[in-house]
DRENLUMPA-414294 format. One record per atom (N, C-alpha, C): residue in one letter; atom name; x, y, z; residue number from 1. Coordinates in pm, whole numbers, plus 50000, padded with zeros to 5 digits. Layout:
REM residues N
{"A" "CA" {X Y Z} NUM}
...
END
This chain:
REM residues 146
{"M" "N" {50090 49882 49991} 1}
{"M" "CA" {49974 50028 50008} 1}
{"M" "C" {50100 50139 49992} 1}
{"S" "N" {50061 50236 49919} 2}
{"S" "CA" {50124 50351 49883} 2}
{"S" "C" {50117 50444 50009} 2}
{"A" "N" {50234 50513 50039} 3}
{"A" "CA" {50216 50620 50161} 3}
{"A" "C" {50097 50708 50113} 3}
{"R" "N" {50041 50748 50022} 4}
{"R" "CA" {49930 50810 49999} 4}
{"R" "C" {49851 50757 50032} 4}
{"V" "N" {49808 50647 50021} 5}
{"V" "CA" {49697 50558 50049} 5}
{"V" "C" {49656 50526 50189} 5}
{"I" "N" {49790 50507 50228} 6}
{"I" "CA" {49759 50494 50423} 6}
{"I" "C" {49755 50617 50459} 6}
{"A" "N" {49810 50750 50401} 7}
{"A" "CA" {49775 50904 50454} 7}
{"A" "C" {49621 50910 50457} 7}
{"I" "N" {49554 50868 50327} 8}
{"I" "CA" {49413 50901 50294} 8}
{"I" "C" {49333 50824 50406} 8}
{"L" "N" {49362 50705 50413} 9}
{"L" "CA" {49303 50578 50514} 9}
{"L" "C" {49339 50653 50660} 9}
{"L" "N" {49469 50673 50722} 10}
{"L" "CA" {49482 50689 50827} 10}
{"L" "C" {49446 50846 50880} 10}
{"G" "N" {49455 50936 50774} 11}
{"G" "CA" {49403 51086 50795} 11}
{"G" "C" {49310 51148 50767} 11}
{"G" "N" {49210 51055 50682} 12}
{"G" "CA" {49086 51080 50629} 12}
{"G" "C" {48962 51007 50672} 12}
{"V" "N" {48982 50892 50624} 13}
{"V" "CA" {48878 50775 50640} 13}
{"V" "C" {48848 50750 50794} 13}
{"L" "N" {48923 50713 50875} 14}
{"L" "CA" {48944 50693 50998} 14}
{"L" "C" {48920 50798 51108} 14}
{"P" "N" {48958 50910 51079} 15}
{"P" "CA" {48903 51032 51126} 15}
{"P" "C" {48781 51069 51117} 15}
{"A" "N" {48742 51074 51005} 16}
{"A" "CA" {48579 51103 50975} 16}
{"A" "C" {48471 51012 51056} 16}
{"L" "N" {48523 50834 51063} 17}
{"L" "CA" {48439 50745 51121} 17}
{"L" "C" {48446 50806 51265} 17}
{"L" "N" {48555 50835 51307} 18}
{"L" "CA" {48575 50857 51468} 18}
{"L" "C" {48524 51005 51493} 18}
{"L" "N" {48529 51111 51425} 19}
{"L" "CA" {48491 51224 51429} 19}
{"L" "C" {48329 51218 51375} 19}
{"G" "N" {48267 51120 51332} 20}
{"G" "CA" {48098 51105 51309} 20}
{"G" "C" {48088 51085 51456} 20}
{"L" "N" {48157 50961 51527} 21}
{"L" "CA" {48099 50895 51634} 21}
{"L" "C" {48080 51033 51752} 21}
{"T" "N" {48231 51109 51735} 22}
{"T" "CA" {48229 51220 51849} 22}
{"T" "C" {48078 51313 51851} 22}
{"G" "N" {48004 51332 51743} 23}
{"G" "CA" {47894 51420 51765} 23}
{"G" "C" {47767 51324 51811} 23}
{"V" "N" {47768 51175 51805} 24}
{"V" "CA" {47699 51106 51884} 24}
{"V" "C" {47705 51100 52042} 24}
{"F" "N" {47862 51069 52057} 25}
{"F" "CA" {47899 51092 52212} 25}
{"F" "C" {47854 51191 52249} 25}
{"Q" "N" {47874 51332 52211} 26}
{"Q" "CA" {47861 51449 52254} 26}
{"Q" "C" {47685 51464 52285} 26}
{"K" "N" {47609 51441 52178} 27}
{"K" "CA" {47477 51442 52211} 27}
{"K" "C" {47423 51339 52304} 27}
{"L" "N" {47472 51223 52327} 28}
{"L" "CA" {47452 51139 52462} 28}
{"L" "C" {47493 51192 52565} 28}
{"S" "N" {47635 51265 52588} 29}
{"S" "CA" {47626 51303 52720} 29}
{"S" "C" {47580 51399 52759} 29}
{"T" "N" {47534 51518 52667} 30}
{"T" "CA" {47452 51613 52700} 30}
{"T" "C" {47323 51577 52747} 30}
{"N" "N" {47265 51493 52659} 31}
{"N" "CA" {47128 51442 52708} 31}
{"N" "C" {47104 51363 52849} 31}
{"A" "N" {47239 51327 52901} 32}
{"A" "CA" {47235 51257 53021} 32}
{"A" "C" {47274 51375 53104} 32}
{"R" "N" {47267 51497 53073} 33}
{"R" "CA" {47273 51613 53162} 33}
{"R" "C" {47443 51649 53253} 33}
{"I" "N" {47522 51671 53160} 34}
{"I" "CA" {47657 51732 53158} 34}
{"I" "C" {47717 51871 53131} 34}
{"G" "N" {47711 51934 53261} 35}
{"G" "CA" {47751 52100 53205} 35}
{"G" "C" {47850 52076 53085} 35}
{"T" "N" {47869 52216 53038} 36}
{"T" "CA" {47973 52237 52917} 36}
{"T" "C" {48124 52237 53021} 36}
{"G" "N" {48122 52285 53069} 37}
{"G" "CA" {48248 52274 53178} 37}
{"G" "C" {48309 52156 53219} 37}
{"P" "N" {48242 52048 53272} 38}
{"P" "CA" {48259 51939 53302} 38}
{"P" "C" {48283 51862 53204} 38}
{"F" "N" {48190 51851 53084} 39}
{"F" "CA" {48240 51804 52963} 39}
{"F" "C" {48374 51812 52900} 39}
{"L" "N" {48381 51940 52883} 40}
{"L" "CA" {48539 52007 52845} 40}
{"L" "C" {48669 51971 52923} 40}
{"I" "N" {48616 51934 53049} 41}
{"I" "CA" {48734 51899 53132} 41}
{"I" "C" {48740 51750 53121} 41}
{"G" "N" {48636 51653 53092} 42}
{"G" "CA" {48650 51526 53067} 42}
{"G" "C" {48713 51464 52932} 42}
{"V" "N" {48696 51567 52867} 43}
{"V" "CA" {48767 51558 52683} 43}
{"V" "C" {48886 51596 52709} 43}
{"G" "N" {48917 51710 52774} 44}
{"G" "CA" {49087 51741 52823} 44}
{"G" "C" {49142 51613 52887} 44}
{"I" "N" {49074 51540 52978} 45}
{"I" "CA" {49158 51454 53065} 45}
{"I" "C" {49168 51327 52980} 45}
{"T" "N" {49066 51297 52884} 46}
{"T" "CA" {49093 51174 52767} 46}
{"T" "C" {49201 51212 52683} 46}
{"T" "N" {49170 51342 52650} 47}
{"T" "CA" {49279 51387 52543} 47}
{"T" "C" {49451 51371 52621} 47}
{"A" "N" {49466 51395 52711} 48}
{"A" "CA" {49596 51400 52773} 48}
{"A" "C" {49609 51218 52799} 48}
{"V" "N" {49529 51152 52817} 49}
{"V" "CA" {49545 50987 52857} 49}
{"V" "C" {49575 50935 52683} 49}
{"V" "N" {49529 50970 52591} 50}
{"V" "CA" {49555 50942 52477} 50}
{"V" "C" {49675 50979 52411} 50}
{"G" "N" {49679 51116 52470} 51}
{"G" "CA" {49813 51170 52431} 51}
{"G" "C" {49958 51116 52436} 51}
{"G" "N" {49957 51083 52582} 52}
{"G" "CA" {50021 50989 52639} 52}
{"G" "C" {50045 50846 52573} 52}
{"A" "N" {49952 50769 52543} 53}
{"A" "CA" {49948 50656 52463} 53}
{"A" "C" {50028 50673 52338} 53}
{"F" "N" {49990 50812 52260} 54}
{"F" "CA" {50073 50831 52149} 54}
{"F" "C" {50194 50856 52160} 54}
{"M" "N" {50260 50908 52254} 55}
{"M" "CA" {50404 50946 52279} 55}
{"M" "C" {50455 50815 52312} 55}
{"L" "N" {50377 50720 52383} 56}
{"L" "CA" {50464 50604 52419} 56}
{"L" "C" {50451 50491 52279} 56}
{"L" "N" {50368 50487 52203} 57}
{"L" "CA" {50326 50450 52060} 57}
{"L" "C" {50501 50493 51973} 57}
{"E" "N" {50468 50613 51949} 58}
{"E" "CA" {50558 50663 51838} 58}
{"E" "C" {50676 50709 51906} 58}
{"R" "N" {50740 50709 52039} 59}
{"R" "CA" {50844 50759 52083} 59}
{"R" "C" {50899 50874 52056} 59}
{"D" "N" {50803 50967 52026} 60}
{"D" "CA" {50886 51114 51967} 60}
{"D" "C" {50803 51180 52090} 60}
{"V" "N" {50872 51268 52147} 61}
{"V" "CA" {50843 51377 52212} 61}
{"V" "C" {50892 51531 52192} 61}
{"T" "N" {50912 51516 52069} 62}
{"T" "CA" {50961 51639 52001} 62}
{"T" "C" {50862 51799 52035} 62}
{"V" "N" {50937 51905 52088} 63}
{"V" "CA" {50820 52002 52105} 63}
{"V" "C" {50907 52122 52078} 63}
{"G" "N" {50866 52238 52030} 64}
{"G" "CA" {50920 52364 52000} 64}
{"G" "C" {50827 52498 52042} 64}
{"Q" "N" {50921 52599 52046} 65}
{"Q" "CA" {50843 52726 52101} 65}
{"Q" "C" {50695 52753 51996} 65}
{"K" "N" {50737 52750 51895} 66}
{"K" "CA" {50624 52779 51793} 66}
{"K" "C" {50529 52653 51783} 66}
{"S" "N" {50551 52523 51809} 67}
{"S" "CA" {50475 52435 51812} 67}
{"S" "C" {50370 52427 51934} 67}
{"V" "N" {50440 52487 52037} 68}
{"V" "CA" {50349 52497 52191} 68}
{"V" "C" {50239 52597 52153} 68}
{"L" "N" {50274 52733 52063} 69}
{"L" "CA" {50195 52819 52091} 69}
{"L" "C" {50076 52790 51963} 69}
{"Y" "N" {50102 52701 51851} 70}
{"Y" "CA" {50040 52650 51768} 70}
{"Y" "C" {49916 52553 51849} 70}
{"T" "N" {49972 52477 51939} 71}
{"T" "CA" {49902 52371 51978} 71}
{"T" "C" {49786 52435 52075} 71}
{"I" "N" {49844 52542 52146} 72}
{"I" "CA" {49757 52598 52274} 72}
{"I" "C" {49653 52663 52152} 72}
{"L" "N" {49667 52767 52060} 73}
{"L" "CA" {49554 52807 51995} 73}
{"L" "C" {49461 52696 51944} 73}
{"F" "N" {49516 52583 51869} 74}
{"F" "CA" {49442 52471 51853} 74}
{"F" "C" {49326 52443 51959} 74}
{"G" "N" {49391 52440 52061} 75}
{"G" "CA" {49320 52376 52162} 75}
{"G" "C" {49202 52486 52231} 75}
{"L" "N" {49248 52624 52223} 76}
{"L" "CA" {49181 52740 52284} 76}
{"L" "C" {49042 52738 52155} 76}
{"V" "N" {49066 52740 52024} 77}
{"V" "CA" {48960 52734 51935} 77}
{"V" "C" {48871 52622 51944} 77}
{"W" "N" {48933 52479 51933} 78}
{"W" "CA" {48872 52378 51935} 78}
{"W" "C" {48776 52335 52021} 78}
{"A" "N" {48814 52354 52160} 79}
{"A" "CA" {48741 52362 52303} 79}
{"A" "C" {48622 52494 52308} 79}
{"T" "N" {48671 52600 52243} 80}
{"T" "CA" {48547 52679 52229} 80}
{"T" "C" {48444 52630 52117} 80}
{"A" "N" {48473 52574 52021} 81}
{"A" "CA" {48373 52539 51938} 81}
{"A" "C" {48284 52408 52003} 81}
{"I" "N" {48369 52342 52048} 82}
{"I" "CA" {48301 52200 52112} 82}
{"I" "C" {48194 52265 52254} 82}
{"G" "N" {48251 52351 52323} 83}
{"G" "CA" {48175 52387 52416} 83}
{"G" "C" {48034 52489 52390} 83}
{"C" "N" {48052 52542 52250} 84}
{"C" "CA" {47931 52591 52172} 84}
{"C" "C" {47814 52508 52115} 84}
{"I" "N" {47898 52350 52078} 85}
{"I" "CA" {47833 52243 52022} 85}
{"I" "C" {47720 52215 52153} 85}
{"A" "N" {47821 52218 52272} 86}
{"A" "CA" {47744 52110 52362} 86}
{"A" "C" {47641 52239 52422} 86}
{"I" "N" {47650 52355 52444} 87}
{"I" "CA" {47529 52451 52476} 87}
{"I" "C" {47420 52436 52397} 87}
{"A" "N" {47469 52430 52249} 88}
{"A" "CA" {47357 52427 52167} 88}
{"A" "C" {47245 52318 52164} 88}
{"L" "N" {47348 52194 52191} 89}
{"L" "CA" {47261 52059 52233} 89}
{"L" "C" {47195 52047 52351} 89}
{"R" "N" {47257 52117 52454} 90}
{"R" "CA" {47191 52108 52600} 90}
{"R" "C" {47093 52211 52627} 90}
{"R" "N" {47116 52322 52586} 91}
{"R" "CA" {47042 52430 52627} 91}
{"R" "C" {46898 52484 52504} 91}
{"F" "N" {46957 52425 52389} 92}
{"F" "CA" {46862 52476 52286} 92}
{"F" "C" {46806 52376 52216} 92}
{"D" "N" {46841 52262 52274} 93}
{"D" "CA" {46801 52130 52217} 93}
{"D" "C" {46829 52099 52049} 93}
{"G" "N" {46947 52151 52058} 94}
{"G" "CA" {46986 52117 51894} 94}
{"G" "C" {46990 51977 51872} 94}
{"Q" "N" {46977 51979 51742} 95}
{"Q" "CA" {46991 51811 51662} 95}
{"Q" "C" {47126 51773 51593} 95}
{"I" "N" {47183 51676 51640} 96}
{"I" "CA" {47327 51667 51621} 96}
{"I" "C" {47310 51643 51465} 96}
{"S" "N" {47207 51607 51404} 97}
{"S" "CA" {47202 51557 51296} 97}
{"S" "C" {47173 51677 51162} 97}
{"Q" "N" {47166 51798 51236} 98}
{"Q" "CA" {47147 51919 51189} 98}
{"Q" "C" {47279 51997 51182} 98}
{"L" "N" {47327 51981 51314} 99}
{"L" "CA" {47445 52075 51371} 99}
{"L" "C" {47578 52018 51268} 99}
{"V" "N" {47570 51861 51289} 100}
{"V" "CA" {47723 51829 51225} 100}
{"V" "C" {47742 51880 51096} 100}
{"P" "N" {47627 51840 51009} 101}
{"P" "CA" {47667 51919 50854} 101}
{"P" "C" {47696 52040 50839} 101}
{"L" "N" {47665 52120 50947} 102}
{"L" "CA" {47655 52257 50968} 102}
{"L" "C" {47842 52283 51013} 102}
{"Y" "N" {47861 52231 51107} 103}
{"Y" "CA" {47987 52261 51172} 103}
{"Y" "C" {48097 52196 51102} 103}
{"N" "N" {48059 52123 51054} 104}
{"N" "CA" {48164 52062 50921} 104}
{"N" "C" {48193 52120 50834} 104}
{"M" "N" {48104 52238 50803} 105}
{"M" "CA" {48128 52312 50694} 105}
{"M" "C" {48294 52386 50723} 105}
{"N" "N" {48335 52354 50846} 106}
{"N" "CA" {48453 52427 50878} 106}
{"N" "C" {48567 52382 50778} 106}
{"T" "N" {48541 52270 50714} 107}
{"T" "CA" {48624 52239 50587} 107}
{"T" "C" {48656 52344 50506} 107}
{"L" "N" {48554 52410 50460} 108}
{"L" "CA" {48595 52514 50368} 108}
{"L" "C" {48670 52652 50429} 108}
{"V" "N" {48664 52635 50569} 109}
{"V" "CA" {48764 52742 50610} 109}
{"V" "C" {48895 52705 50610} 109}
{"A" "N" {48901 52548 50666} 110}
{"A" "CA" {49050 52513 50661} 110}
{"A" "C" {49096 52521 50507} 110}
{"V" "N" {49051 52478 50404} 111}
{"V" "CA" {49055 52502 50267} 111}
{"V" "C" {49099 52619 50211} 111}
{"L" "N" {49027 52717 50256} 112}
{"L" "CA" {49041 52844 50220} 112}
{"L" "C" {49194 52872 50309} 112}
{"I" "N" {49195 52892 50417} 113}
{"I" "CA" {49335 52868 50490} 113}
{"I" "C" {49443 52836 50398} 113}
{"G" "N" {49407 52682 50415} 114}
{"G" "CA" {49544 52608 50324} 114}
{"G" "C" {49577 52691 50185} 114}
{"L" "N" {49500 52713 50121} 115}
{"L" "CA" {49514 52769 49994} 115}
{"L" "C" {49564 52924 50006} 115}
{"V" "N" {49513 53019 50074} 116}
{"V" "CA" {49589 53128 50111} 116}
{"V" "C" {49713 53146 50170} 116}
{"V" "N" {49705 53114 50286} 117}
{"V" "CA" {49828 53118 50409} 117}
{"V" "C" {49897 53002 50352} 117}
{"L" "N" {49868 52906 50353} 118}
{"L" "CA" {49960 52796 50323} 118}
{"L" "C" {50026 52766 50200} 118}
{"A" "N" {49980 52849 50062} 119}
{"A" "CA" {49990 52868 49945} 119}
{"A" "C" {49976 52698 49898} 119}
{"E" "N" {49884 52662 49939} 120}
{"E" "CA" {49841 52502 49893} 120}
{"E" "C" {49782 52508 49739} 120}
{"W" "N" {49736 52632 49687} 121}
{"W" "CA" {49649 52664 49562} 121}
{"W" "C" {49744 52620 49451} 121}
{"R" "N" {49901 52617 49494} 122}
{"R" "CA" {49997 52561 49398} 122}
{"R" "C" {49957 52407 49308} 122}
{"T" "N" {49953 52323 49451} 123}
{"T" "CA" {49949 52207 49414} 123}
{"T" "C" {49766 52117 49407} 123}
{"V" "N" {49698 52207 49402} 124}
{"V" "CA" {49554 52121 49390} 124}
{"V" "C" {49481 52186 49268} 124}
{"D" "N" {49360 52123 49260} 125}
{"D" "CA" {49270 52146 49103} 125}
{"D" "C" {49180 52228 49160} 125}
{"P" "N" {49170 52385 49134} 126}
{"P" "CA" {49024 52465 49175} 126}
{"P" "C" {48930 52446 49135} 126}
{"R" "N" {48901 52366 49050} 127}
{"R" "CA" {48781 52351 48975} 127}
{"R" "C" {48712 52202 49087} 127}
{"K" "N" {48806 52090 49086} 128}
{"K" "CA" {48729 52020 49194} 128}
{"K" "C" {48701 52053 49344} 128}
{"L" "N" {48780 52148 49366} 129}
{"L" "CA" {48778 52223 49487} 129}
{"L" "C" {48634 52307 49493} 129}
{"A" "N" {48579 52353 49394} 130}
{"A" "CA" {48485 52460 49372} 130}
{"A" "C" {48366 52347 49379} 130}
{"V" "N" {48363 52243 49323} 131}
{"V" "CA" {48280 52167 49302} 131}
{"V" "C" {48235 52095 49443} 131}
{"A" "N" {48344 52070 49541} 132}
{"A" "CA" {48319 52023 49628} 132}
{"A" "C" {48296 52092 49772} 132}
{"A" "N" {48342 52222 49720} 133}
{"A" "CA" {48285 52356 49809} 133}
{"A" "C" {48108 52380 49800} 133}
{"V" "N" {48062 52348 49670} 134}
{"V" "CA" {47912 52410 49644} 134}
{"V" "C" {47845 52257 49708} 134}
{"L" "N" {47905 52136 49692} 135}
{"L" "CA" {47837 52011 49739} 135}
{"L" "C" {47844 52028 49916} 135}
{"I" "N" {47957 52066 49967} 136}
{"I" "CA" {47928 52101 50099} 136}
{"I" "C" {47869 52210 50168} 136}
{"V" "N" {47841 52319 50086} 137}
{"V" "CA" {47752 52418 50128} 137}
{"V" "C" {47597 52383 50108} 137}
{"A" "N" {47587 52299 50002} 138}
{"A" "CA" {47428 52255 49963} 138}
{"A" "C" {47381 52122 50091} 138}
{"G" "N" {47492 52059 50102} 139}
{"G" "CA" {47455 51957 50206} 139}
{"G" "C" {47428 52021 50339} 139}
{"G" "N" {47494 52109 50384} 140}
{"G" "CA" {47487 52185 50524} 140}
{"G" "C" {47337 52250 50528} 140}
{"I" "N" {47318 52309 50423} 141}
{"I" "CA" {47190 52369 50403} 141}
{"I" "C" {47076 52267 50404} 141}
{"L" "N" {47096 52164 50342} 142}
{"L" "CA" {46978 52083 50310} 142}
{"L" "C" {46954 52027 50440} 142}
{"A" "N" {47098 51980 50514} 143}
{"A" "CA" {47065 51936 50658} 143}
{"A" "C" {47016 52012 50772} 143}
{"A" "N" {47027 52128 50763} 144}
{"A" "CA" {46991 52222 50852} 144}
{"A" "C" {46880 52260 50805} 144}
{"R" "N" {46765 52247 50707} 145}
{"R" "CA" {46649 52264 50689} 145}
{"R" "C" {46552 52116 50707} 145}
{"A" "N" {46659 52005 50762} 146}
{"A" "CA" {46545 51880 50758} 146}
{"A" "C" {46472 51875 50865} 146}
END
């Protein structure tokens, strides 16, 4: 199996399945009446344990000053987003089947930043990305109106 196929499976397909499950578990936890703060703390502790397991498996403890800053920013932005989702689910009776397609339009934000800031526009097909973007938006709109 080529490195490209492994990257797509390991970095695309498996995370898609796992992240799909996170939406379900988040809805179940909010239905079981957990506050947003305790929910995020529980996720944080679990993330630390899984991070420790990855360090042991990969035997890589590489850390740099910039990487720490970016990691903290990632955690801040991600935890805030997940907290907002938890509030929408618990306090406003949000439906995970409607919210997930909407918040997964984050793909478009990441693609745009990747194209502009990371100069990935040099190595992608803009027509295919445009079609994908239209489909993502259409799917989000359809799901939100379901």
